[in-house]
N, C-alpha and C positions, 0 to 999 in steps of 0.2 A: 811858096805857098800862099794864098791870099788869105790873111785872117779872117776878113769879114765875106759873107756870100752876099754879095750884091743883088744875085737874083732873088735870093728870098727876102731881101729888104723890100724890094719893088714890089713884089708879090704880096707882102704884109700890108705894104701902104695900100696898093690897090684893093686889097680885101677890106681894109679898114673903111675907105674912102666910099665905097662902094655898098658897105653894110650901115645903114641908117642907125641901127641901134648903137655899134660901136663908134660912129663917128662923131654922133653928138653937137654937131654943128661946127666942125672941126674944119679948117681950109686944107688944102691937098698939102701945103708946105707943114703944117701940123701934122699930118697922119705920116708924113713920111718921117718927121723927126721921131714919132712915136714908135715908127718900126725901127728906126737906127737906133733906138735907145733898147728896145726888145733884142735886137741883134748884138749888140754890145753885152747886155747881161748875160746872153746866151753863151756868147764866148767866154767871157769871164766863169761862168758855169763849169763850160767843157774843161777851160783850163787846169780849173780847181779840182774836178774830178781826176784828170790826166794826172795831174801832180800827186793825188792822194793815192790813186794806183800803182804808180811808179813807186811811192815811198812804202805802200804794203809790200809790193813785190820785191824790193830792195830788202826789207826786214826778213820777209819769209825766205831769201836766200841766206840771209846772214844766219837766221837760225838753223836753217838748214846745213850750213857748212860748219856752223859751230857743234851741231851733233855728231855730223859725220867726222869731226876730228876730235871727239871725244875717245877716251880709251874706252873699249869694250867692257862692259861689267862682267864679273865672275857669273857664269852659269848658276841658275837657282838652286839646281839638283845635283850639281857637281859632287862626287863622294860619296852619293847616296846610292845603294843597292837598287835595282829594277824594283825588287820586292816591296820595300819601304816607299818608294814612289808610287807605285800601283795601290798598295794599301791607303796612301795618303790622299789619293784623289779619289778615291771611292771604288776602284776595280776590284779589290780584294775583298771587300765586303757585301758582295752581290746588291750593290746599290747601283742605279741607274743616274749616269751624270749628266745625260742629254748631250746633244751635239750642236 
């Protein structure tokens, strides 16, 4: 895969050269150099974003695998009768808990 998009570079150079506001008295060669600078900056930004995304995905998978390998914790209401649990959650006191 090509690193730089030459078609986009040429399109940018033509856009700069044909637009008097962006051209600012530059020659065709200077416009082409500016377009290459833009493309190189764009490639650097794309690669940085891709590396950051890859690192984020790797960290996410590492955290997921760490949580997956942990021993399950003891259940919160284990050992309590259902009457005690329902009273503690508000069901035994005629209170609406909401959904």
